[in-house]
Steps between C-alpha positions, in 0.01 A plus 500: 500500500510874553598625838174698548291196423706300755432752770122513417483120521687507834266767643198303394637176646587662831153655540335168415728325761424760770129452426523126530688524831251743643211275407683204652562685824131624505371144474751380765369758755135457388397279787624730776324791661753738348436341158141603501614858485810462281383259225267738317779766482762250395271362227430855368873575505579183307238571241638852467850351451377265236319775315806722505725218374258426218497869403877525504519182287253626250585869477873491595474775750360552847217741557619832649319809628523807289522839668 
């Protein structure tokens, strides 16, 4: 396995893991008053992480802004 492919796999895995933890925490706080405010933002953040991980896994590079 090439070293670049290993790092890409690791980045993708870490992003999926962060997204899963974020979703778990969002559902854990979902029943509280604070959860009413935080859950939509946490779910949107997790979806964003999943989409970024999928793009890194497919394209092999993260999207960057171009000046």
